[in-house]
C-alpha angles and dihedrals in degrees: 000000000000098000122128103223121211133167114273113254093255095049127087129187114219135169116232107210092191093058093030091228142101123257136199108219110209126171107281092356144074122203117201111216114214130207114347095339091113090055089055095047092048089063091056096094099137091251101082126065119226094259089054091050090049091049092051091050094046087056092047096043108031114195095020117124090247098141091060102035105039098059090049091047092050091047090052091051089049091051089053088053093243094116128043 
């Protein structure tokens, strides 16, 4: 996958200090991101390709199944229309 993911124009990433989690703010909807999902989405700046994002996360979270899970996660967000 050589796509450079970025948030869709109508989507904002925010941290909710009350819940202690990251949120995707979408018109008429809020998506609560669990675990390290916010860390993944923060790397989606439109400048890095998916393999570069995976490499950064492998370095940050050694031993985690990043190479398998992150591309699927990003694809799911793209299918929802939250990433472009």
